[in-house]
MDAnalysis code that builds the backbone (N, CA, C; Angstrom):
import MDAnalysis as mda
import numpy as np

u = mda.Universe.empty(309, n_residues=103, atom_resindex=np.repeat(np.arange(103), 3), trajectory=True)
u.add_TopologyAttr("name", ["N", "CA", "C"] * 103)
u.add_TopologyAttr("resid", np.arange(1, 104))
u.add_TopologyAttr("resname", ["MET", "THR", "SER", "GLN", "LEU", "ASP", "VAL", "LEU", "VAL", "GLY", "MET", "VAL", "VAL", "THR", "ASP", "ALA", "LEU", "LYS", "VAL", "TYR", "ASP", "TYR", "VAL", "GLN", "LEU", "LEU", "PHE", "GLU", "GLN", "ASP", "ILE", "ALA", "LEU", "ASN", "ILE", "TYR", "ASN", "ALA", "LEU", "ARG", "LEU", "CYS", "ASN", "GLY", "ASP", "ASP", "LEU", "ARG", "ALA", "LEU", "ASN", "GLY", "ALA", "THR", "LEU", "LEU", "LYS", "VAL", "GLU", "GLU", "LYS", "PRO", "ASP", "THR", "LEU", "ILE", "PHE", "SER", "PHE", "SER", "ASN", "GLY", "GLN", "ARG", "LEU", "ASP", "ILE", "ASP", "LEU", "GLY", "ASP", "ASP", "ALA", "TYR", "ASN", "GLY", "PRO", "GLU", "ALA", "LEU", "GLU", "LEU", "ASN", "ILE", "PRO", "GLY", "GLN", "PRO", "THR", "VAL", "VAL", "TRP", "ASN"])
u.atoms.positions = np.array([
    [0.954, -1.096, -0.175],
    [-0.127, 0.243, 0.032],
    [0.934, 1.299, -0.024],
    [0.763, 2.030, -0.677],
    [1.184, 3.340, -0.761],
    [0.944, 4.038, 0.839],
    [1.663, 4.939, 1.096],
    [1.466, 5.806, 2.080],
    [1.903, 7.801, 1.464],
    [1.496, 8.071, 1.812],
    [1.831, 9.590, 1.952],
    [3.112, 9.980, 3.001],
    [3.404, 8.634, 3.698],
    [5.041, 8.631, 4.494],
    [5.396, 7.832, 3.625],
    [5.488, 7.868, 2.954],
    [6.447, 7.673, 1.735],
    [7.842, 8.384, 1.122],
    [7.008, 9.263, 1.718],
    [8.274, 10.903, 1.277],
    [9.327, 10.559, 1.678],
    [9.372, 9.694, 2.808],
    [10.577, 10.243, 4.307],
    [11.330, 9.201, 4.517],
    [10.630, 8.255, 4.018],
    [11.685, 7.159, 3.189],
    [12.528, 7.451, 2.738],
    [14.154, 7.127, 3.192],
    [15.637, 7.357, 3.023],
    [15.968, 9.026, 3.546],
    [15.154, 9.326, 3.926],
    [15.316, 10.782, 4.636],
    [16.136, 10.019, 6.244],
    [17.100, 11.292, 6.447],
    [17.629, 10.744, 8.151],
    [17.273, 12.002, 8.749],
    [17.021, 10.987, 10.301],
    [16.055, 11.598, 11.293],
    [17.094, 12.422, 11.667],
    [16.936, 13.745, 12.016],
    [17.753, 14.772, 12.267],
    [17.625, 15.003, 14.039],
    [15.892, 15.247, 14.091],
    [16.584, 14.975, 15.913],
    [14.487, 14.400, 16.390],
    [14.653, 14.012, 17.314],
    [13.677, 13.116, 17.824],
    [13.225, 13.684, 19.292],
    [12.399, 13.891, 19.763],
    [11.894, 14.894, 20.960],
    [10.409, 14.743, 20.975],
    [10.115, 14.807, 22.749],
    [9.225, 14.888, 23.238],
    [9.113, 16.248, 23.748],
    [7.654, 16.564, 23.147],
    [7.432, 17.602, 23.556],
    [6.025, 18.924, 24.024],
    [5.998, 18.094, 25.186],
    [4.925, 18.232, 25.419],
    [4.529, 17.063, 25.863],
    [2.678, 17.087, 24.846],
    [2.046, 15.920, 25.396],
    [1.889, 14.790, 24.078],
    [3.444, 15.237, 23.136],
    [3.693, 14.359, 21.489],
    [5.115, 14.347, 21.064],
    [5.715, 13.540, 20.565],
    [6.435, 13.768, 19.528],
    [6.707, 13.996, 18.740],
    [7.752, 14.306, 18.439],
    [8.576, 15.504, 16.905],
    [9.650, 14.737, 16.601],
    [9.486, 13.979, 15.211],
    [10.855, 13.288, 14.744],
    [11.292, 14.386, 13.429],
    [12.467, 15.099, 13.496],
    [12.589, 15.855, 12.557],
    [13.566, 15.777, 12.024],
    [13.005, 15.818, 10.236],
    [14.471, 15.237, 9.003],
    [14.549, 16.176, 8.179],
    [15.584, 15.126, 6.928],
    [16.297, 16.638, 5.728],
    [15.244, 17.393, 5.827],
    [15.468, 18.608, 5.295],
    [14.661, 19.229, 4.552],
    [13.663, 19.673, 5.843],
    [13.737, 20.177, 5.949],
    [13.195, 20.760, 7.041],
    [11.810, 19.747, 7.269],
    [11.960, 18.304, 7.128],
    [10.615, 18.150, 7.867],
    [10.275, 17.480, 9.020],
    [9.010, 17.576, 8.876],
    [8.733, 17.842, 10.870],
    [7.161, 16.415, 11.025],
    [7.441, 15.454, 11.469],
    [6.534, 14.391, 11.395],
    [6.180, 14.800, 13.510],
    [4.468, 15.094, 13.740],
    [4.605, 15.044, 14.780],
    [3.447, 13.952, 15.222],
    [3.484, 13.144, 16.075],
    [2.881, 12.109, 16.260],
    [2.343, 12.329, 18.117],
    [0.660, 12.468, 17.415],
    [0.230, 12.710, 18.730],
    [-0.950, 11.124, 19.790],
    [-0.551, 9.928, 19.036],
    [-1.448, 9.276, 19.725],
    [0.009, 8.641, 19.821],
    [-0.675, 7.503, 21.005],
    [0.985, 6.085, 21.343],
    [1.345, 5.668, 20.426],
    [2.377, 5.662, 20.946],
    [3.785, 4.618, 20.136],
    [4.760, 4.169, 21.384],
    [5.330, 3.090, 20.585],
    [5.863, 2.002, 20.886],
    [7.432, 2.073, 20.638],
    [8.510, 2.611, 20.717],
    [9.898, 1.887, 20.541],
    [10.267, 0.818, 21.072],
    [10.585, -0.190, 19.466],
    [10.708, -1.532, 20.110],
    [11.888, -1.977, 20.593],
    [13.073, -1.466, 20.676],
    [14.358, -1.274, 20.600],
    [14.874, -0.049, 22.107],
    [14.072, -0.341, 22.953],
    [14.652, 1.058, 24.199],
    [13.130, 1.963, 23.936],
    [13.664, 2.430, 24.930],
    [12.489, 3.616, 25.041],
    [13.344, 5.246, 24.989],
    [14.297, 4.613, 24.212],
    [15.010, 6.510, 24.515],
    [14.709, 7.262, 22.764],
    [13.701, 7.875, 22.611],
    [13.770, 8.584, 20.854],
    [15.231, 9.347, 20.666],
    [16.520, 9.307, 21.475],
    [17.561, 10.021, 20.394],
    [17.941, 8.719, 20.112],
    [17.387, 7.510, 20.133],
    [18.296, 6.427, 19.581],
    [17.760, 6.435, 18.071],
    [17.052, 7.222, 17.695],
    [16.214, 7.708, 16.628],
    [17.190, 8.439, 15.589],
    [18.105, 9.400, 16.482],
    [18.666, 10.711, 16.167],
    [20.174, 9.936, 14.874],
    [19.642, 10.918, 13.866],
    [20.581, 9.980, 12.650],
    [20.793, 8.872, 11.877],
    [19.927, 8.214, 12.254],
    [19.117, 6.773, 11.639],
    [18.078, 7.047, 10.505],
    [18.427, 6.796, 9.787],
    [17.265, 6.461, 8.114],
    [16.485, 5.685, 7.962],
    [15.028, 6.694, 7.471],
    [14.249, 6.004, 7.037],
    [13.950, 4.644, 6.656],
    [14.042, 3.435, 6.794],
    [14.015, 2.325, 5.712],
    [13.081, 2.267, 5.013],
    [11.718, 2.142, 6.128],
    [10.529, 1.611, 5.508],
    [9.258, 1.917, 6.483],
    [8.250, 2.639, 5.111],
    [6.976, 2.812, 6.008],
    [5.612, 1.657, 6.092],
    [5.164, 0.708, 6.908],
    [4.587, -0.088, 6.257],
    [2.993, 0.484, 7.408],
    [1.959, 0.802, 6.686],
    [0.585, 1.434, 7.107],
    [0.009, 0.280, 7.651],
    [-1.257, -0.102, 8.021],
    [-1.324, -0.838, 8.798],
    [-2.916, -0.066, 9.303],
    [-5.021, -1.140, 8.978],
    [-5.416, -0.711, 9.242],
    [-5.409, -0.004, 10.575],
    [-4.638, -0.628, 11.830],
    [-4.070, 0.541, 13.131],
    [-3.018, 0.314, 14.199],
    [-2.320, 0.306, 13.143],
    [-0.894, 0.569, 12.687],
    [0.280, 0.757, 12.468],
    [1.160, 2.140, 12.669],
    [1.826, 2.985, 11.521],
    [3.176, 1.808, 11.522],
    [4.139, 1.459, 11.241],
    [5.575, 1.080, 10.959],
    [6.316, 1.470, 10.703],
    [7.208, 2.234, 11.377],
    [8.521, 3.076, 10.833],
    [9.676, 2.247, 10.808],
    [10.460, 1.216, 10.688],
    [11.649, 0.674, 10.181],
    [13.009, 1.314, 10.109],
    [13.942, 1.950, 10.588],
    [15.020, 2.588, 10.550],
    [16.111, 1.271, 10.353],
    [17.286, 2.142, 9.794],
    [18.899, 1.915, 9.780],
    [19.324, 1.325, 10.803],
    [19.779, 1.602, 11.410],
    [19.993, 1.768, 13.194],
    [19.536, -0.012, 13.629],
    [18.669, -0.586, 12.917],
    [17.987, -1.436, 13.788],
    [16.369, -0.714, 14.798],
    [15.958, 0.175, 14.817],
    [15.185, 0.649, 15.936],
    [13.433, 0.626, 14.710],
    [12.768, 0.298, 15.781],
    [11.109, 0.095, 14.871],
    [10.204, 1.313, 15.874],
    [9.775, 2.058, 15.439],
    [9.141, 2.677, 15.726],
    [7.278, 2.437, 15.157],
    [6.738, 2.174, 16.381],
    [4.747, 1.619, 15.769],
    [3.953, 2.235, 16.500],
    [2.864, 3.319, 16.082],
    [2.269, 4.053, 16.256],
    [0.779, 4.003, 15.861],
    [0.606, 3.383, 17.512],
    [-1.050, 2.824, 17.038],
    [-1.809, 3.829, 16.571],
    [-2.919, 3.628, 16.145],
    [-4.457, 3.554, 15.029],
    [-5.145, 3.829, 15.999],
    [-5.325, 2.553, 17.071],
    [-6.564, 2.205, 17.384],
    [-7.043, 3.179, 18.171],
    [-8.472, 2.705, 18.056],
    [-9.522, 4.089, 18.331],
    [-8.981, 4.138, 20.136],
    [-8.575, 3.785, 21.281],
    [-8.184, 3.684, 22.163],
    [-6.752, 4.604, 22.478],
    [-5.786, 5.005, 21.277],
    [-4.977, 5.565, 21.215],
    [-4.627, 7.079, 21.215],
    [-5.669, 7.375, 20.484],
    [-6.024, 8.877, 20.512],
    [-6.238, 10.140, 21.506],
    [-4.732, 11.058, 21.499],
    [-4.790, 11.702, 22.741],
    [-5.659, 12.970, 22.495],
    [-5.951, 12.767, 21.282],
    [-6.933, 14.414, 20.876],
    [-7.532, 14.519, 18.954],
    [-7.702, 15.438, 18.007],
    [-8.026, 15.029, 17.459],
    [-7.358, 14.143, 16.019],
    [-6.021, 14.703, 15.994],
    [-4.984, 13.662, 14.900],
    [-4.426, 13.156, 15.969],
    [-3.830, 11.686, 14.825],
    [-3.032, 10.955, 14.952],
    [-2.053, 11.472, 14.775],
    [-1.435, 11.871, 13.537],
    [-0.223, 12.615, 13.584],
    [-0.575, 13.724, 12.333],
    [0.722, 14.491, 12.310],
    [0.381, 15.306, 10.713],
    [1.947, 15.523, 10.282],
    [2.326, 15.377, 9.525],
    [3.462, 15.818, 8.256],
    [3.144, 17.097, 7.779],
    [4.709, 17.608, 8.261],
    [4.441, 19.520, 7.198],
    [5.694, 19.401, 6.741],
    [5.927, 19.149, 6.067],
    [6.465, 19.874, 4.394],
    [7.139, 20.704, 3.543],
    [8.115, 21.872, 4.154],
    [8.100, 22.448, 3.884],
    [7.525, 22.849, 2.039],
    [6.537, 24.162, 1.745],
    [5.961, 24.316, 0.480],
    [4.584, 23.508, 0.166],
    [4.101, 22.150, 0.806],
    [3.143, 21.760, 0.672],
    [2.319, 21.926, 1.681],
    [0.974, 21.837, 1.630],
    [0.488, 20.969, 2.569],
    [0.083, 20.602, 4.122],
    [-0.027, 20.589, 5.120],
    [-0.186, 19.673, 5.841],
    [-1.184, 18.712, 5.257],
    [-0.109, 17.783, 5.801],
    [-1.147, 15.757, 5.995],
    [-1.321, 15.859, 7.211],
    [-2.948, 15.917, 7.518],
    [-2.889, 15.253, 9.161],
    [-3.212, 13.434, 8.835],
    [-3.151, 12.999, 9.724],
    [-4.239, 11.541, 10.088],
    [-5.752, 11.902, 11.245],
    [-6.694, 11.615, 11.153],
    [-7.696, 11.457, 12.214],
    [-8.319, 10.243, 11.906],
])
């Protein structure tokens, strides 16, 4: 399945941080992915482990997004009804393009 997140494949994470009640992944070219839903970093719990890693693959399943990185890390984002902390699950901001929102 083709995902709007596929634009991130091959990009390097320049910063991964917790901002108040959400997680922000910053990629090359000033691209930002804000994650508002529950998530799980499968090989530890320190988001900084994603810094410098290249996103290799995005799998979009009905209730989960799975991000696989070059350093062996995997980030699972829960899209189930109980995982929502607000109206959006996540938003993708690419300079010069409209914001893409998953809700």
